[in-house]
C-alpha positions in Angstrom: 91.9 271.9 202.1 91.6 275.7 201.7 92.1 275.3 197.9 89.5 272.5 197.8 86.9 274.6 199.7 87.6 277.6 197.4 87.2 275.4 194.3 83.9 274.0 195.4 82.7 277.5 196.4 83.6 278.7 192.8 81.8 275.8 191.1 78.6 276.2 193.2 78.3 279.9 193.2 79.3 280.5 189.6 75.9 279.1 188.9 74.0 280.8 191.7 70.7 282.4 190.9 70.0 286.1 191.4 66.6 287.6 190.6 66.6 291.0 188.8 63.6 293.0 187.4 65.0 294.2 184.1 61.9 296.0 183.0 58.6 296.9 184.7 56.1 298.7 182.5 54.5 300.3 185.5 57.8 302.0 186.3 59.9 302.0 183.2 57.2 302.8 180.6 55.2 300.9 178.0 57.0 298.6 175.7 56.4 299.6 172.1 55.5 297.2 169.3 58.5 298.4 167.3 60.8 297.3 170.1 63.4 299.3 172.0 66.5 298.4 174.0 65.4 297.4 177.4 68.7 296.3 179.0 71.2 293.4 179.3 70.6 289.9 180.6 72.6 288.9 183.7 73.3 285.7 185.5 70.2 284.5 187.3 66.6 285.3 186.8 65.8 288.2 184.5 62.2 289.3 185.1 60.0 291.4 182.7 56.6 292.7 183.9 53.9 294.4 181.9 50.3 294.7 180.7 48.8 294.4 177.3 45.3 295.0 176.1 42.8 294.3 173.4 39.6 296.3 172.8 36.8 296.8 170.3 34.5 299.8 170.5 31.3 300.6 168.6 31.8 297.7 166.2 35.3 298.8 165.1 38.0 296.3 164.4 39.8 295.0 167.5 43.0 296.7 168.4 45.7 294.8 170.2 48.7 295.9 172.2 52.0 294.2 171.4 54.9 294.5 173.8 58.4 293.9 172.7 62.0 295.0 173.4 65.6 294.2 172.6 67.8 292.5 175.2 71.6 291.9 175.0 73.4 288.7 175.9 77.1 289.2 176.7 80.0 286.9 176.0 80.4 283.8 178.2 76.6 283.8 179.1 73.9 281.5 177.9 70.1 281.7 178.1 68.9 278.5 179.8 65.1 278.8 179.8 62.2 281.2 179.4 58.9 281.1 181.3 55.9 283.3 180.4 52.8 283.6 182.5 49.5 285.6 182.5 49.3 286.7 186.1 45.8 288.4 185.9 43.0 289.1 183.5 40.4 291.8 183.7 37.9 293.6 181.4 34.5 293.2 180.0 32.8 291.5 177.0 33.0 288.2 175.3 36.3 287.6 173.5 38.1 284.7 171.8 41.7 285.5 172.0 45.3 284.1 172.1 48.3 285.4 174.0 51.8 284.5 173.0 55.4 285.2 174.1 58.6 284.6 172.3 62.3 285.2 171.8 64.3 285.4 168.5 67.4 286.9 167.1 68.5 288.0 163.6 70.2 284.7 163.0 67.6 282.4 164.7 64.0 283.5 164.0 62.3 281.0 166.3 64.2 280.4 169.5 61.2 280.3 171.8 57.5 280.6 171.1 54.7 279.9 173.6 51.0 280.2 173.8 50.7 281.6 177.3 47.1 280.8 178.1 47.4 277.1 177.5 51.1 276.9 178.4 51.8 275.3 175.0 55.4 275.6 173.9 55.6 275.7 170.0 59.3 276.3 169.6 62.1 275.9 172.0 65.8 275.9 171.0 67.1 276.8 174.4 69.7 276.8 175.8 71.5 279.2 173.5 74.8 281.1 174.1 75.1 283.2 170.9 76.4 286.6 171.9 74.3 289.5 170.6 70.8 291.1 170.7 67.6 289.2 171.1 64.0 290.4 170.6 61.6 289.6 173.4 57.9 290.0 172.6 54.5 289.2 173.9 51.0 290.0 172.5 48.4 288.3 170.5 45.0 288.9 169.0 41.3 288.1 169.3 37.9 288.2 167.8 34.5 289.2 169.3 30.9 289.1 168.3 30.1 292.0 170.6 30.5 295.7 169.8 32.1 296.7 173.0 35.0 294.6 174.4 37.9 295.7 176.5 40.4 293.2 178.1 43.7 293.6 179.8 46.3 290.9 180.7 49.1 291.4 183.3 52.1 289.2 182.2 55.4 288.1 183.6 58.3 286.7 181.7 61.4 285.2 183.4 64.6 284.4 181.5 67.1 282.3 183.2 70.8 283.0 182.4 73.9 281.1 183.4 77.6 281.8 183.0 79.6 279.6 180.6 82.8 278.4 182.3 85.8 278.2 179.9 86.7 274.6 179.3 90.4 275.2 180.0 89.6 276.9 183.3 87.2 274.1 184.3 89.8 271.4 183.4 92.5 273.3 185.4 90.1 273.6 188.4 89.1 269.9 188.4 92.8 268.9 188.1 93.6 271.0 191.2 90.7 269.5 193.1 91.7 265.9 192.3 95.3 266.7 193.2 94.3 268.1 196.6 92.1 265.0 197.2 94.8 262.6 196.2 97.5 264.1 198.3 95.1 264.5 201.2 94.3 260.8 201.1 98.0 259.8 200.9 98.9 262.0 203.9 96.1 260.6 206.0 97.1 257.0 205.5 99.0 255.3 208.4 102.6 254.4 208.0 103.1 251.0 206.3 105.2 248.3 208.1 107.8 248.5 205.4 108.3 252.2 206.1 108.5 251.5 209.9 111.2 248.9 209.4 113.1 251.3 207.1 113.0 254.1 209.7 114.2 251.7 212.5 117.3 250.8 210.5 118.3 254.4 210.0 
């Protein structure tokens, strides 16, 4: 039973969720549009926090802030899902705008792409387990009929990552569990009449 309990513990907690703030612009600095390395993804929830803005002053063309960074996915891990939210909006003026978030890699240009304000997912190829570097980005654009517009959006992106159990290890573990269960059931069965007669003759 100790082996069975340990095996169940392994299966359950190998997929346990831990929340980690990978990057917070208020602490770690602004994410640049060119993208910089912002860390590695770990098992559980990987959270990214930031603010982007869009403004237009004195009739000049609108200028938009684009936040992006490169994250690494190690071997035996896979990205399960991505969730992007606008947590607050503040500013002044009348503005028609769009806010997007996405994830792509050099080999897969459109892994995930979402319009954040309407929660419309345009591309979604998740889950993906290709080892390497991914570009996470968020930003957008807008248009205004007013000369003075300034808006800011606080955003939060959560990337869920899970470990990928090796098939051979999983098969070995399941075989061990079934063996323990089988022999446990056999040992708990009462002695059969035939076995009792055999013992009485000895």
